[in-house]
Phi, psi and omega in degrees: 000328179299320180296321181289324175296319180296314179296317178295319178298318179295314180298312180296322178295321179293311179298317179300315179298319179297318179291324178294333177278315184292320182304306180297329177295317178296320175302313181298315181293322178297315180293318180292328176296316178296321179297319179295318177299312179302314181299314183294317179296316180299322182296336180282345178053042177275131179224142174290144176295154181292325184228162172088009178280150173299156183308320182288348177248004185303327180297341181270357184311123177080352183280149175273151180272109183223358180228167179301311179298326177289325176296319178295317179298318180291325176298322177292322176300314178298316180306313179296315179295321178295318179297322177293315184292326185255003184067027178085003181273148178271170176306314182296318179294318179293322177299317177300317178298317181298317179294322178296329181274007179091000176081006185249011184274108183299319182296315177295323178298316178293320179295321177298318177299316179299315181297317180299312181295315182296316180290327177293316179296317181298315180298322179295316179293323177295326177295320177297319179298314180295318178298323178300317180293321179296319180293326176296318178297314180298318178297314179297317178294323178298318177296316180297316180295322179296313178298315179298317178301315179298318179296319180293322179294320178295319178296317179298319179297318179295318179293319180292320177295321180295320183285335180269344178237074182294144180256000000 
């Protein structure tokens, strides 16, 4: 039984050490990822208007967009404005209308441009929001792996001590 404890201890110690190394790397990458997202969003100088926001976005009035949740809120703001401007139609729907009209309708062409720009901006902000969630996940997993690695190393130490000090 001592040999099996020693082998189990060695295996647990090795896995634990790997996790203790991997966990902090994930923590560092998660934090640096969030910093990069903040930097990129801040560089865009996007700010919510002081007035005229829908009730569900009123808490963001005058704030700059610098975090994932703020990017999501601004994307929702764009979505509402875009729906008003296009009558709820998408870029693809407006393009179909434009082609059906022979492609020469100036008003539909401008509306299609508006839809394209709005949907592109919204998609970009939603990507920042998703990246924010991924960095949160990576940070959380890094913390969990660090803790698990420490626990495995402590277990390995106990197993190794038990096999070398029989009672």
